C-alpha positions as CSV (number, residue, x, y, z in Angstrom):
1,M,52.0,7.9,-60.8
2,S,51.0,8.2,-57.2
3,H,47.4,8.2,-56.1
4,L,48.3,9.9,-52.8
5,I,48.8,13.6,-52.0
6,S,50.5,15.0,-48.9
7,A,49.0,17.8,-46.8
8,D,51.9,20.1,-47.8
9,A,51.3,19.4,-51.5
10,L,47.5,20.0,-51.1
11,A,48.2,23.3,-49.3
12,Q,50.6,24.5,-51.9
13,Q,48.9,23.2,-55.1
14,G,45.2,23.3,-54.0
15,A,42.5,21.2,-55.8
16,D,39.4,22.0,-57.8
17,C,37.3,19.8,-55.6
18,I,38.0,18.5,-52.0
19,F,35.7,15.9,-50.4
20,D,35.5,15.1,-46.7
21,C,34.5,11.5,-46.3
22,T,34.8,11.3,-42.5
23,F,32.6,8.5,-41.2
24,M,32.1,6.2,-38.2
25,L,30.3,2.9,-38.8
26,A,29.3,2.7,-35.1
27,D,27.6,6.2,-35.3
28,P,26.8,7.3,-38.9
29,N,25.9,10.8,-37.8
30,Q,29.3,11.5,-36.3
31,G,31.0,12.2,-39.7
32,R,28.8,15.1,-40.6
33,L,29.1,16.5,-37.0
34,Q,32.9,16.3,-37.2
35,F,32.8,18.1,-40.6
36,D,30.6,20.8,-39.2
37,R,33.0,21.3,-36.3
38,G,35.9,21.8,-38.7
39,H,37.1,20.7,-42.1
40,I,39.7,21.5,-44.8
41,P,38.9,24.8,-46.5
42,G,36.8,24.3,-49.6
43,A,35.7,20.8,-48.7
44,T,32.3,19.3,-49.4
45,Y,31.0,16.6,-47.1
46,V,30.3,13.2,-48.7
47,D,28.4,10.6,-46.6
48,L,29.2,6.9,-47.0
49,N,25.6,5.8,-46.4
50,R,23.8,8.5,-48.3
51,D,26.1,9.4,-51.1
52,L,28.4,6.4,-51.7
53,S,25.9,3.7,-51.2
54,V,22.3,2.8,-51.7
55,S,20.1,0.9,-49.2
56,P,21.4,-2.5,-48.1
57,D,20.1,-5.4,-50.1
58,H,21.4,-8.8,-51.4
59,R,24.6,-7.0,-52.4
60,G,25.4,-6.3,-48.8
61,R,25.6,-3.4,-46.4
62,H,26.9,-0.7,-48.8
63,P,25.8,-1.5,-52.4
64,M,27.0,0.9,-54.9
65,P,24.6,3.2,-56.9
66,E,24.3,2.9,-60.6
67,R,27.1,4.6,-62.5
68,E,25.0,7.2,-64.2
69,E,23.2,8.0,-60.9
70,F,26.5,8.5,-59.2
71,A,27.9,10.5,-62.1
72,Q,24.9,12.9,-61.7
73,R,25.7,13.3,-58.0
74,V,29.3,14.0,-58.8
75,R,28.3,16.7,-61.2
76,S,26.1,18.2,-58.5
77,W,29.2,18.4,-56.3
78,G,30.9,20.6,-58.9
79,V,33.2,18.0,-60.6
80,N,34.2,19.0,-64.1
81,Q,35.8,16.8,-66.7
82,Q,39.3,18.2,-65.9
83,S,38.9,18.7,-62.1
84,K,41.7,17.8,-59.8
85,V,39.9,15.9,-56.9
86,V,41.2,15.2,-53.5
87,C,39.4,12.9,-51.0
88,Y,40.1,12.6,-47.3
89,D,38.6,11.4,-44.1
90,Q,39.4,11.7,-40.4
91,D,42.7,9.8,-40.7
92,A,43.5,6.5,-42.3
93,G,41.6,6.9,-45.6
94,A,39.3,3.9,-45.1
95,F,36.3,5.9,-46.3
96,A,38.0,8.4,-48.6
97,A,39.4,5.4,-50.5
98,R,35.8,4.4,-51.4
99,L,35.2,7.7,-53.1
100,W,38.6,7.6,-54.7
101,W,37.8,4.2,-56.2
102,M,34.3,5.2,-57.2
103,L,35.5,8.3,-59.1
104,R,37.9,6.0,-61.0
105,W,35.0,3.7,-61.6
106,L,33.3,6.6,-63.4
107,G,36.4,7.1,-65.5
108,H,37.8,10.2,-63.7
109,H,41.6,10.3,-63.9
110,E,42.8,13.0,-61.6
111,V,41.7,11.9,-58.2
112,Y,43.9,11.6,-55.1
113,L,43.7,10.5,-51.5
114,L,45.1,12.8,-48.8
115,D,47.7,10.7,-47.1
116,G,47.0,10.8,-43.3
117,G,43.7,12.7,-43.7
118,R,42.5,15.5,-41.6
119,V,45.0,14.5,-38.8
120,A,47.9,15.0,-41.2
121,W,46.5,18.3,-42.4
122,E,46.2,19.6,-38.8
123,G,49.6,18.0,-37.9
124,A,51.2,20.0,-40.7
125,G,50.0,23.2,-39.1
126,F,47.2,24.0,-41.5
127,D,43.9,25.4,-40.3
128,L,40.4,24.0,-40.5
129,T,37.3,26.0,-41.2
130,T,33.6,25.8,-40.5
131,D,32.7,27.7,-43.7
132,T,30.8,25.7,-46.3
133,V,30.8,25.9,-50.1
134,R,28.0,25.7,-52.6
135,P,29.5,24.4,-55.8
136,E,28.1,25.1,-59.2
137,E,26.9,22.1,-61.3
138,G,29.9,20.4,-63.0
139,N,30.2,19.1,-66.5
140,F,31.7,15.7,-65.7
141,I,31.0,13.1,-68.4
142,L,30.8,9.4,-67.6
143,G,33.7,7.5,-69.2
144,P,35.1,4.0,-69.4
145,P,36.0,2.6,-65.9
146,L,39.6,2.8,-64.8
147,T,38.9,0.0,-62.4
148,R,38.0,-3.7,-62.4
149,L,35.1,-5.5,-60.8
150,C,34.6,-9.1,-59.7
151,D,31.2,-10.7,-59.3
152,A,30.3,-13.3,-56.7
153,S,29.7,-15.9,-59.5
154,E,33.5,-15.8,-60.1
155,L,34.4,-16.8,-56.6
156,P,36.0,-18.8,-55.1
157,D,38.7,-18.9,-57.8
158,S,42.0,-20.7,-57.0
159,S,43.7,-19.1,-59.9
160,R,43.4,-15.6,-58.4
161,V,44.8,-14.1,-55.1
162,L,41.8,-13.1,-52.9
163,L,42.7,-10.4,-50.3
164,D,40.3,-9.8,-47.4
165,A,40.9,-6.3,-45.8
166,R,39.1,-7.0,-42.5
167,D,40.9,-7.7,-39.2
168,E,42.1,-11.1,-38.3
169,R,39.4,-12.0,-35.8
170,R,36.6,-11.3,-38.2
171,F,38.5,-13.1,-41.0
172,K,39.0,-16.2,-38.9
173,G,35.5,-16.3,-37.7
174,I,36.4,-15.7,-34.1
175,E,33.9,-12.9,-33.8
176,D,32.1,-10.5,-36.1
177,P,30.4,-7.5,-34.4
178,I,29.1,-6.2,-37.7
179,D,27.9,-9.0,-39.9
180,S,25.6,-11.9,-38.9
181,V,27.9,-14.6,-40.1
182,A,31.6,-14.9,-39.3
183,G,34.4,-16.2,-41.5
184,H,35.8,-15.6,-44.9
185,I,35.5,-16.7,-48.6
186,P,37.4,-19.9,-49.1
187,G,40.9,-19.4,-50.4
188,A,41.1,-15.8,-49.2
189,V,44.2,-14.3,-47.4
190,C,43.8,-11.9,-44.5
191,A,45.3,-8.6,-45.6
192,T,44.0,-6.1,-43.0
193,F,44.0,-2.7,-44.6
194,T,45.5,-0.9,-41.6
195,D,48.8,-2.8,-42.3
196,N,49.2,-0.5,-45.3
197,L,49.9,2.3,-42.9
198,E,52.6,3.4,-40.5
199,G,52.1,6.4,-38.3
200,G,48.7,7.0,-40.0
201,K,50.2,7.3,-43.5
202,F,50.8,4.8,-46.3
203,L,54.0,2.8,-46.3
204,S,56.5,3.5,-49.0
205,P,55.9,1.8,-52.4
206,E,58.8,-0.5,-51.7
207,A,57.4,-1.5,-48.3
208,L,53.9,-2.0,-49.7
209,R,55.3,-4.2,-52.4
210,Q,57.1,-6.4,-49.8
211,R,53.9,-6.6,-47.8
212,F,51.8,-7.8,-50.7
213,A,54.5,-10.1,-52.1
214,A,54.7,-11.8,-48.7
215,L,50.9,-12.3,-48.9
216,G,51.3,-14.1,-52.2
217,V,50.4,-11.4,-54.6
218,V,52.0,-12.3,-57.9
219,G,49.3,-12.1,-60.6
220,D,45.5,-11.5,-60.9
221,T,44.2,-10.2,-57.6
222,V,40.7,-9.6,-56.1
223,C,40.1,-7.4,-53.1
224,Y,37.1,-7.5,-50.7
225,C,36.3,-6.6,-47.1
226,G,33.0,-6.4,-45.1
227,S,31.0,-4.2,-47.5
228,G,33.3,-3.0,-50.3
229,V,34.7,0.0,-48.4
230,T,38.1,-0.8,-46.8
231,A,38.9,-3.2,-49.7
232,T,39.4,0.0,-51.8
233,H,42.3,0.9,-49.4
234,N,44.0,-2.3,-50.5
235,V,43.3,-1.5,-54.2
236,L,45.0,1.9,-53.8
237,A,47.9,0.3,-51.8
238,L,48.5,-2.3,-54.5
239,L,48.6,0.4,-57.2
240,E,51.1,2.4,-55.1
241,A,53.2,-0.8,-54.8
242,G,53.4,-1.1,-58.5
243,F,51.1,-4.1,-59.0
244,D,48.5,-4.3,-61.8
245,E,45.0,-2.9,-61.0
246,P,43.3,-5.5,-58.8
247,A,39.6,-6.2,-59.1
248,L,37.1,-5.2,-56.4
249,Y,34.4,-7.6,-55.2
250,P,32.1,-4.7,-54.1
251,D,29.4,-6.8,-52.3
252,S,32.2,-8.3,-50.2
253,W,31.5,-10.4,-47.1
254,S,28.1,-8.9,-46.2
255,G,26.9,-9.6,-49.7
256,W,28.5,-13.0,-49.9
257,I,26.6,-14.3,-46.9
258,T,23.2,-13.3,-48.2
259,D,23.2,-16.5,-50.3
260,P,23.3,-19.5,-47.9
261,T,24.6,-21.8,-50.7
262,R,27.9,-20.0,-50.9
263,P,30.8,-21.7,-49.1
264,I,32.3,-20.2,-45.9
265,A,35.7,-20.8,-44.3
266,Q,36.9,-20.2,-40.8
267,G,40.2,-20.3,-39.0
């Protein structure tokens, strides 16, 4: 089963709930502004900082809310137990994948990421709107997670493949414009999330499988990034490639470095 949906398929089939996760780390207000200027009809705006995270703490820059707290928020967005949900952002899916993963974390099965995001929707010739929707309260019930988590206490672990979704310069410790310490968790492999894409859309399952096999993925895998956002892009890509569900280390690098006793690697 694919976790992706094309713009054509979304236009033809529709969805019960559509969520626009457009966001820019450098300017957190831009996502909402872009949504207000035009979004896919029927979409509700979801903000990375306000909706998909709680205030930064020892868990890093984007700690996740409690499951029941987030489940209540999902209900307020109109999600029902059987809702077909589609998540998208401005293009690559870096932020939409976070919501996709979090809904699976709540136990929701039918959730998809729009391949290519708003760019793909417009590129297929479909219109945007400035109209907004006010959904009725949904009846979603929290269920067993469909995902896996990894805690900092389990890392480093030489028996597992550890994939870092950040770009190579941050991974190697050459520079880090976001976090106060540069480098990576010892034993990790650089698996920049944008390499899951070609022309703004996900590679084929076969190409994704080749990519991850070349990175050494053969068994149990853990994904992380800067703050538990783009790592979910790798989680989705691994599932598309046919690998078993990887675990997510949600605190990621920004959480790892809050404890000065944890080891750091560079280069």
